PyMOL commands that place a pseudoatom at each C-alpha (Angstrom):
pseudoatom trace, name=CA, resn=MET, resi=1, chain=A, elem=C, hetatm=0, pos=[-33.635, 116.393, 67.216]
pseudoatom trace, name=CA, resn=ASN, resi=2, chain=A, elem=C, hetatm=0, pos=[-31.104, 119.004, 67.981]
pseudoatom trace, name=CA, resn=LEU, resi=3, chain=A, elem=C, hetatm=0, pos=[-29.026, 119.666, 70.923]
pseudoatom trace, name=CA, resn=LYS, resi=4, chain=A, elem=C, hetatm=0, pos=[-28.651, 122.802, 70.436]
pseudoatom trace, name=CA, resn=GLU, resi=5, chain=A, elem=C, hetatm=0, pos=[-31.923, 123.506, 69.843]
pseudoatom trace, name=CA, resn=LEU, resi=6, chain=A, elem=C, hetatm=0, pos=[-33.503, 121.807, 73.153]
pseudoatom trace, name=CA, resn=LEU, resi=7, chain=A, elem=C, hetatm=0, pos=[-30.685, 123.402, 75.171]
pseudoatom trace, name=CA, resn=GLY, resi=8, chain=A, elem=C, hetatm=0, pos=[-32.308, 126.191, 77.386]
pseudoatom trace, name=CA, resn=LYS, resi=9, chain=A, elem=C, hetatm=0, pos=[-35.809, 125.231, 76.200]
pseudoatom trace, name=CA, resn=LYS, resi=10, chain=A, elem=C, hetatm=0, pos=[-36.747, 121.943, 78.137]
pseudoatom trace, name=CA, resn=ILE, resi=11, chain=A, elem=C, hetatm=0, pos=[-35.141, 119.347, 80.717]
pseudoatom trace, name=CA, resn=LEU, resi=12, chain=A, elem=C, hetatm=0, pos=[-33.410, 117.008, 78.810]
pseudoatom trace, name=CA, resn=PHE, resi=13, chain=A, elem=C, hetatm=0, pos=[-33.390, 113.274, 80.356]
pseudoatom trace, name=CA, resn=PHE, resi=14, chain=A, elem=C, hetatm=0, pos=[-30.431, 111.168, 80.339]
pseudoatom trace, name=CA, resn=ASP, resi=15, chain=A, elem=C, hetatm=0, pos=[-30.980, 107.269, 80.441]
pseudoatom trace, name=CA, resn=GLY, resi=16, chain=A, elem=C, hetatm=0, pos=[-29.505, 105.492, 83.336]
pseudoatom trace, name=CA, resn=ALA, resi=17, chain=A, elem=C, hetatm=0, pos=[-26.780, 102.757, 84.116]
pseudoatom trace, name=CA, resn=MET, resi=18, chain=A, elem=C, hetatm=0, pos=[-26.604, 99.916, 81.642]
pseudoatom trace, name=CA, resn=GLY, resi=19, chain=A, elem=C, hetatm=0, pos=[-23.914, 97.429, 83.352]
pseudoatom trace, name=CA, resn=THR, resi=20, chain=A, elem=C, hetatm=0, pos=[-26.215, 96.983, 86.309]
pseudoatom trace, name=CA, resn=VAL, resi=21, chain=A, elem=C, hetatm=0, pos=[-29.413, 96.791, 84.135]
pseudoatom trace, name=CA, resn=LEU, resi=22, chain=A, elem=C, hetatm=0, pos=[-27.294, 93.990, 82.199]
pseudoatom trace, name=CA, resn=GLN, resi=23, chain=A, elem=C, hetatm=0, pos=[-26.383, 92.132, 85.707]
pseudoatom trace, name=CA, resn=SER, resi=24, chain=A, elem=C, hetatm=0, pos=[-29.504, 91.884, 86.176]
pseudoatom trace, name=CA, resn=CYS, resi=25, chain=A, elem=C, hetatm=0, pos=[-29.878, 90.199, 82.712]
pseudoatom trace, name=CA, resn=VAL, resi=26, chain=A, elem=C, hetatm=0, pos=[-27.314, 87.508, 84.411]
pseudoatom trace, name=CA, resn=LEU, resi=27, chain=A, elem=C, hetatm=0, pos=[-24.622, 89.209, 82.993]
pseudoatom trace, name=CA, resn=PRO, resi=28, chain=A, elem=C, hetatm=0, pos=[-21.759, 86.616, 84.066]
pseudoatom trace, name=CA, resn=ALA, resi=29, chain=A, elem=C, hetatm=0, pos=[-19.162, 88.334, 85.549]
pseudoatom trace, name=CA, resn=VAL, resi=30, chain=A, elem=C, hetatm=0, pos=[-16.554, 86.906, 83.091]
pseudoatom trace, name=CA, resn=GLU, resi=31, chain=A, elem=C, hetatm=0, pos=[-18.064, 88.808, 80.264]
pseudoatom trace, name=CA, resn=LEU, resi=32, chain=A, elem=C, hetatm=0, pos=[-17.869, 92.751, 79.516]
pseudoatom trace, name=CA, resn=PRO, resi=33, chain=A, elem=C, hetatm=0, pos=[-20.850, 94.375, 79.156]
pseudoatom trace, name=CA, resn=GLU, resi=34, chain=A, elem=C, hetatm=0, pos=[-19.980, 95.859, 76.126]
pseudoatom trace, name=CA, resn=THR, resi=35, chain=A, elem=C, hetatm=0, pos=[-19.594, 92.889, 74.478]
pseudoatom trace, name=CA, resn=TRP, resi=36, chain=A, elem=C, hetatm=0, pos=[-23.395, 92.261, 74.334]
pseudoatom trace, name=CA, resn=ASN, resi=37, chain=A, elem=C, hetatm=0, pos=[-23.991, 94.838, 71.758]
pseudoatom trace, name=CA, resn=ILE, resi=38, chain=A, elem=C, hetatm=0, pos=[-22.225, 91.807, 69.404]
pseudoatom trace, name=CA, resn=THR, resi=39, chain=A, elem=C, hetatm=0, pos=[-23.822, 88.893, 71.160]
pseudoatom trace, name=CA, resn=HIS, resi=40, chain=A, elem=C, hetatm=0, pos=[-27.047, 90.048, 72.652]
pseudoatom trace, name=CA, resn=PRO, resi=41, chain=A, elem=C, hetatm=0, pos=[-27.954, 93.058, 70.546]
pseudoatom trace, name=CA, resn=ASP, resi=42, chain=A, elem=C, hetatm=0, pos=[-31.434, 92.425, 71.583]
pseudoatom trace, name=CA, resn=ILE, resi=43, chain=A, elem=C, hetatm=0, pos=[-31.155, 92.625, 74.955]
pseudoatom trace, name=CA, resn=ILE, resi=44, chain=A, elem=C, hetatm=0, pos=[-29.722, 96.164, 74.523]
pseudoatom trace, name=CA, resn=GLU, resi=45, chain=A, elem=C, hetatm=0, pos=[-32.409, 97.789, 72.200]
pseudoatom trace, name=CA, resn=LYS, resi=46, chain=A, elem=C, hetatm=0, pos=[-34.846, 96.544, 75.131]
pseudoatom trace, name=CA, resn=VAL, resi=47, chain=A, elem=C, hetatm=0, pos=[-33.253, 98.548, 77.573]
pseudoatom trace, name=CA, resn=HIS, resi=48, chain=A, elem=C, hetatm=0, pos=[-32.595, 101.656, 75.445]
pseudoatom trace, name=CA, resn=PHE, resi=49, chain=A, elem=C, hetatm=0, pos=[-36.645, 101.062, 74.970]
pseudoatom trace, name=CA, resn=ALA, resi=50, chain=A, elem=C, hetatm=0, pos=[-37.223, 100.584, 78.719]
pseudoatom trace, name=CA, resn=TYR, resi=51, chain=A, elem=C, hetatm=0, pos=[-35.385, 103.931, 79.305]
pseudoatom trace, name=CA, resn=LEU, resi=52, chain=A, elem=C, hetatm=0, pos=[-37.153, 106.180, 76.259]
pseudoatom trace, name=CA, resn=GLY, resi=53, chain=A, elem=C, hetatm=0, pos=[-40.449, 104.545, 77.453]
pseudoatom trace, name=CA, resn=ALA, resi=54, chain=A, elem=C, hetatm=0, pos=[-39.938, 106.313, 80.850]
pseudoatom trace, name=CA, resn=GLY, resi=55, chain=A, elem=C, hetatm=0, pos=[-38.736, 109.592, 79.332]
pseudoatom trace, name=CA, resn=ALA, resi=56, chain=A, elem=C, hetatm=0, pos=[-35.105, 109.410, 78.470]
pseudoatom trace, name=CA, resn=ASP, resi=57, chain=A, elem=C, hetatm=0, pos=[-34.350, 112.446, 76.036]
pseudoatom trace, name=CA, resn=ILE, resi=58, chain=A, elem=C, hetatm=0, pos=[-30.797, 110.945, 75.453]
pseudoatom trace, name=CA, resn=ILE, resi=59, chain=A, elem=C, hetatm=0, pos=[-30.172, 107.472, 75.083]
pseudoatom trace, name=CA, resn=LYS, resi=60, chain=A, elem=C, hetatm=0, pos=[-26.147, 106.341, 75.691]
pseudoatom trace, name=CA, resn=THR, resi=61, chain=A, elem=C, hetatm=0, pos=[-24.591, 103.939, 73.648]
pseudoatom trace, name=CA, resn=ASN, resi=62, chain=A, elem=C, hetatm=0, pos=[-23.368, 100.431, 75.388]
pseudoatom trace, name=CA, resn=THR, resi=63, chain=A, elem=C, hetatm=0, pos=[-19.788, 101.899, 74.889]
pseudoatom trace, name=CA, resn=PHE, resi=64, chain=A, elem=C, hetatm=0, pos=[-18.440, 103.051, 78.422]
pseudoatom trace, name=CA, resn=GLY, resi=65, chain=A, elem=C, hetatm=0, pos=[-15.098, 100.806, 78.313]
pseudoatom trace, name=CA, resn=ALA, resi=66, chain=A, elem=C, hetatm=0, pos=[-15.224, 99.795, 74.668]
pseudoatom trace, name=CA, resn=ASN, resi=67, chain=A, elem=C, hetatm=0, pos=[-11.447, 100.819, 73.980]
pseudoatom trace, name=CA, resn=ARG, resi=68, chain=A, elem=C, hetatm=0, pos=[-8.441, 99.012, 72.689]
pseudoatom trace, name=CA, resn=LEU, resi=69, chain=A, elem=C, hetatm=0, pos=[-6.594, 98.615, 75.455]
pseudoatom trace, name=CA, resn=LYS, resi=70, chain=A, elem=C, hetatm=0, pos=[-9.388, 96.341, 76.794]
pseudoatom trace, name=CA, resn=PHE, resi=71, chain=A, elem=C, hetatm=0, pos=[-10.220, 95.121, 73.224]
pseudoatom trace, name=CA, resn=ALA, resi=72, chain=A, elem=C, hetatm=0, pos=[-8.432, 93.979, 70.130]
pseudoatom trace, name=CA, resn=GLU, resi=73, chain=A, elem=C, hetatm=0, pos=[-8.973, 97.367, 67.813]
pseudoatom trace, name=CA, resn=HIS, resi=74, chain=A, elem=C, hetatm=0, pos=[-10.963, 95.747, 65.256]
pseudoatom trace, name=CA, resn=GLU, resi=75, chain=A, elem=C, hetatm=0, pos=[-13.270, 94.217, 67.951]
pseudoatom trace, name=CA, resn=SER, resi=76, chain=A, elem=C, hetatm=0, pos=[-13.450, 97.596, 69.701]
pseudoatom trace, name=CA, resn=ASP, resi=77, chain=A, elem=C, hetatm=0, pos=[-14.229, 99.234, 66.449]
pseudoatom trace, name=CA, resn=ALA, resi=78, chain=A, elem=C, hetatm=0, pos=[-17.306, 97.010, 65.508]
pseudoatom trace, name=CA, resn=ILE, resi=79, chain=A, elem=C, hetatm=0, pos=[-18.226, 96.851, 69.315]
pseudoatom trace, name=CA, resn=ILE, resi=80, chain=A, elem=C, hetatm=0, pos=[-18.742, 100.993, 69.115]
pseudoatom trace, name=CA, resn=LYS, resi=81, chain=A, elem=C, hetatm=0, pos=[-20.390, 100.991, 65.397]
pseudoatom trace, name=CA, resn=ARG, resi=82, chain=A, elem=C, hetatm=0, pos=[-22.939, 98.274, 66.535]
pseudoatom trace, name=CA, resn=GLY, resi=83, chain=A, elem=C, hetatm=0, pos=[-23.689, 100.397, 69.633]
pseudoatom trace, name=CA, resn=VAL, resi=84, chain=A, elem=C, hetatm=0, pos=[-24.895, 103.789, 67.724]
pseudoatom trace, name=CA, resn=GLU, resi=85, chain=A, elem=C, hetatm=0, pos=[-26.283, 101.186, 65.279]
pseudoatom trace, name=CA, resn=ILE, resi=86, chain=A, elem=C, hetatm=0, pos=[-28.454, 99.785, 68.206]
pseudoatom trace, name=CA, resn=ALA, resi=87, chain=A, elem=C, hetatm=0, pos=[-29.667, 102.884, 70.243]
pseudoatom trace, name=CA, resn=LYS, resi=88, chain=A, elem=C, hetatm=0, pos=[-30.156, 104.639, 67.040]
pseudoatom trace, name=CA, resn=LYS, resi=89, chain=A, elem=C, hetatm=0, pos=[-32.524, 101.640, 66.224]
pseudoatom trace, name=CA, resn=ALA, resi=90, chain=A, elem=C, hetatm=0, pos=[-34.114, 101.900, 69.159]
pseudoatom trace, name=CA, resn=CYS, resi=91, chain=A, elem=C, hetatm=0, pos=[-34.548, 106.103, 69.179]
pseudoatom trace, name=CA, resn=GLU, resi=92, chain=A, elem=C, hetatm=0, pos=[-36.641, 105.818, 65.805]
pseudoatom trace, name=CA, resn=LYS, resi=93, chain=A, elem=C, hetatm=0, pos=[-38.389, 102.891, 66.871]
pseudoatom trace, name=CA, resn=HIS, resi=94, chain=A, elem=C, hetatm=0, pos=[-39.835, 104.398, 69.771]
pseudoatom trace, name=CA, resn=LYS, resi=95, chain=A, elem=C, hetatm=0, pos=[-39.438, 108.508, 69.813]
pseudoatom trace, name=CA, resn=ASN, resi=96, chain=A, elem=C, hetatm=0, pos=[-37.053, 111.200, 68.328]
pseudoatom trace, name=CA, resn=ALA, resi=97, chain=A, elem=C, hetatm=0, pos=[-34.406, 110.866, 71.283]
pseudoatom trace, name=CA, resn=LEU, resi=98, chain=A, elem=C, hetatm=0, pos=[-30.684, 111.784, 70.961]
pseudoatom trace, name=CA, resn=VAL, resi=99, chain=A, elem=C, hetatm=0, pos=[-27.542, 109.293, 71.296]
pseudoatom trace, name=CA, resn=ALA, resi=100, chain=A, elem=C, hetatm=0, pos=[-24.626, 109.876, 73.087]
pseudoatom trace, name=CA, resn=LEU, resi=101, chain=A, elem=C, hetatm=0, pos=[-21.206, 108.107, 72.154]
pseudoatom trace, name=CA, resn=ASP, resi=102, chain=A, elem=C, hetatm=0, pos=[-20.388, 106.997, 75.985]
pseudoatom trace, name=CA, resn=LEU, resi=103, chain=A, elem=C, hetatm=0, pos=[-16.724, 107.046, 76.527]
pseudoatom trace, name=CA, resn=GLY, resi=104, chain=A, elem=C, hetatm=0, pos=[-15.307, 105.962, 79.950]
pseudoatom trace, name=CA, resn=PRO, resi=105, chain=A, elem=C, hetatm=0, pos=[-11.888, 105.620, 81.700]
pseudoatom trace, name=CA, resn=THR, resi=106, chain=A, elem=C, hetatm=0, pos=[-9.413, 103.238, 79.745]
pseudoatom trace, name=CA, resn=GLY, resi=107, chain=A, elem=C, hetatm=0, pos=[-8.751, 101.732, 83.229]
pseudoatom trace, name=CA, resn=LYS, resi=108, chain=A, elem=C, hetatm=0, pos=[-5.112, 102.985, 82.548]
pseudoatom trace, name=CA, resn=LEU, resi=109, chain=A, elem=C, hetatm=0, pos=[-3.588, 105.925, 84.717]
pseudoatom trace, name=CA, resn=LEU, resi=110, chain=A, elem=C, hetatm=0, pos=[-1.796, 107.966, 82.398]
pseudoatom trace, name=CA, resn=ALA, resi=111, chain=A, elem=C, hetatm=0, pos=[1.646, 109.299, 83.308]
pseudoatom trace, name=CA, resn=PRO, resi=112, chain=A, elem=C, hetatm=0, pos=[3.350, 110.501, 85.351]
pseudoatom trace, name=CA, resn=TYR, resi=113, chain=A, elem=C, hetatm=0, pos=[1.108, 108.341, 88.204]
pseudoatom trace, name=CA, resn=GLY, resi=114, chain=A, elem=C, hetatm=0, pos=[0.883, 105.387, 85.715]
pseudoatom trace, name=CA, resn=ASP, resi=115, chain=A, elem=C, hetatm=0, pos=[2.044, 103.755, 82.117]
pseudoatom trace, name=CA, resn=LEU, resi=116, chain=A, elem=C, hetatm=0, pos=[-0.122, 105.555, 79.717]
pseudoatom trace, name=CA, resn=HIS, resi=117, chain=A, elem=C, hetatm=0, pos=[1.208, 108.479, 77.744]
pseudoatom trace, name=CA, resn=LEU, resi=118, chain=A, elem=C, hetatm=0, pos=[-1.024, 111.281, 76.997]
pseudoatom trace, name=CA, resn=GLU, resi=119, chain=A, elem=C, hetatm=0, pos=[-0.676, 111.066, 73.066]
pseudoatom trace, name=CA, resn=LYS, resi=120, chain=A, elem=C, hetatm=0, pos=[-1.724, 107.197, 73.602]
pseudoatom trace, name=CA, resn=ALA, resi=121, chain=A, elem=C, hetatm=0, pos=[-4.732, 107.949, 75.254]
pseudoatom trace, name=CA, resn=VAL, resi=122, chain=A, elem=C, hetatm=0, pos=[-5.704, 110.839, 72.638]
pseudoatom trace, name=CA, resn=ASP, resi=123, chain=A, elem=C, hetatm=0, pos=[-4.832, 108.198, 70.194]
pseudoatom trace, name=CA, resn=VAL, resi=124, chain=A, elem=C, hetatm=0, pos=[-7.439, 105.699, 72.031]
pseudoatom trace, name=CA, resn=TYR, resi=125, chain=A, elem=C, hetatm=0, pos=[-10.250, 108.162, 72.431]
pseudoatom trace, name=CA, resn=ALA, resi=126, chain=A, elem=C, hetatm=0, pos=[-9.715, 109.390, 69.187]
pseudoatom trace, name=CA, resn=GLY, resi=127, chain=A, elem=C, hetatm=0, pos=[-10.547, 105.862, 67.396]
pseudoatom trace, name=CA, resn=MET, resi=128, chain=A, elem=C, hetatm=0, pos=[-13.192, 105.773, 70.018]
pseudoatom trace, name=CA, resn=ILE, resi=129, chain=A, elem=C, hetatm=0, pos=[-14.894, 108.864, 68.545]
pseudoatom trace, name=CA, resn=LYS, resi=130, chain=A, elem=C, hetatm=0, pos=[-14.236, 107.463, 64.852]
pseudoatom trace, name=CA, resn=SER, resi=131, chain=A, elem=C, hetatm=0, pos=[-16.045, 104.326, 64.987]
pseudoatom trace, name=CA, resn=GLY, resi=132, chain=A, elem=C, hetatm=0, pos=[-18.547, 105.966, 66.803]
pseudoatom trace, name=CA, resn=ARG, resi=133, chain=A, elem=C, hetatm=0, pos=[-19.667, 108.215, 63.961]
pseudoatom trace, name=CA, resn=GLY, resi=134, chain=A, elem=C, hetatm=0, pos=[-23.469, 108.840, 63.592]
pseudoatom trace, name=CA, resn=ALA, resi=135, chain=A, elem=C, hetatm=0, pos=[-23.939, 109.180, 67.393]
pseudoatom trace, name=CA, resn=ASP, resi=136, chain=A, elem=C, hetatm=0, pos=[-25.721, 113.040, 68.145]
pseudoatom trace, name=CA, resn=ILE, resi=137, chain=A, elem=C, hetatm=0, pos=[-23.267, 114.051, 71.172]
pseudoatom trace, name=CA, resn=ILE, resi=138, chain=A, elem=C, hetatm=0, pos=[-19.690, 112.658, 72.647]
pseudoatom trace, name=CA, resn=LEU, resi=139, chain=A, elem=C, hetatm=0, pos=[-20.498, 112.115, 76.827]
pseudoatom trace, name=CA, resn=ILE, resi=140, chain=A, elem=C, hetatm=0, pos=[-17.354, 111.572, 78.751]
pseudoatom trace, name=CA, resn=GLU, resi=141, chain=A, elem=C, hetatm=0, pos=[-18.358, 110.333, 82.074]
pseudoatom trace, name=CA, resn=THR, resi=142, chain=A, elem=C, hetatm=0, pos=[-16.735, 108.610, 85.539]
pseudoatom trace, name=CA, resn=MET, resi=143, chain=A, elem=C, hetatm=0, pos=[-13.300, 110.412, 84.955]
pseudoatom trace, name=CA, resn=SER, resi=144, chain=A, elem=C, hetatm=0, pos=[-11.217, 110.258, 87.731]
pseudoatom trace, name=CA, resn=ASP, resi=145, chain=A, elem=C, hetatm=0, pos=[-7.946, 111.298, 86.321]
pseudoatom trace, name=CA, resn=ILE, resi=146, chain=A, elem=C, hetatm=0, pos=[-8.218, 114.844, 85.317]
pseudoatom trace, name=CA, resn=TYR, resi=147, chain=A, elem=C, hetatm=0, pos=[-5.459, 113.659, 82.647]
pseudoatom trace, name=CA, resn=GLU, resi=148, chain=A, elem=C, hetatm=0, pos=[-7.422, 111.075, 81.146]
pseudoatom trace, name=CA, resn=ALA, resi=149, chain=A, elem=C, hetatm=0, pos=[-10.411, 113.749, 80.779]
pseudoatom trace, name=CA, resn=LYS, resi=150, chain=A, elem=C, hetatm=0, pos=[-8.249, 116.074, 78.928]
pseudoatom trace, name=CA, resn=ALA, resi=151, chain=A, elem=C, hetatm=0, pos=[-7.051, 113.390, 76.503]
pseudoatom trace, name=CA, resn=THR, resi=152, chain=A, elem=C, hetatm=0, pos=[-10.694, 112.733, 75.984]
pseudoatom trace, name=CA, resn=ILE, resi=153, chain=A, elem=C, hetatm=0, pos=[-11.341, 116.256, 75.500]
pseudoatom trace, name=CA, resn=LEU, resi=154, chain=A, elem=C, hetatm=0, pos=[-8.544, 116.755, 72.954]
pseudoatom trace, name=CA, resn=ALA, resi=155, chain=A, elem=C, hetatm=0, pos=[-9.680, 113.466, 71.140]
pseudoatom trace, name=CA, resn=ALA, resi=156, chain=A, elem=C, hetatm=0, pos=[-13.051, 115.091, 70.866]
pseudoatom trace, name=CA, resn=LYS, resi=157, chain=A, elem=C, hetatm=0, pos=[-12.019, 118.243, 69.255]
for i in range(1, 157): cmd.bond("trace and resi %d" % i, "trace and resi %d" % (i + 1))
show_as sticks, trace
zoom trace
């Protein structure tokens, strides 16, 4: 399946929230949902299956906050790679669906309002995108800072 081929031909449906579903699976408050790509991949795959079964055409990886400002670089890389693998596996088993590399905010404000510089933010997102190779599309979501959205777009380019 190719996104360009599908656009304009049918309505495409994304899956829904991942974090709130994991909270219902007893995700401890001190754990970040992205860590479950490593510690509970079976549960992540089940969530993907449920969304695919409900008709989703695009599955988001469980990588929303998996950046190296929250995790060590090697840990972020492993979480993202595993997130893409789990989503791809679920799509191959269930139906032919697309996988979106899910990129959310870093949790930091960009300068001049915060201490994260644009170049560093671009570098952080570029690392996430490199780790997420294999995803069909990049999804930039829940950005409240236009500079951070800009950094993500620059990294994707």
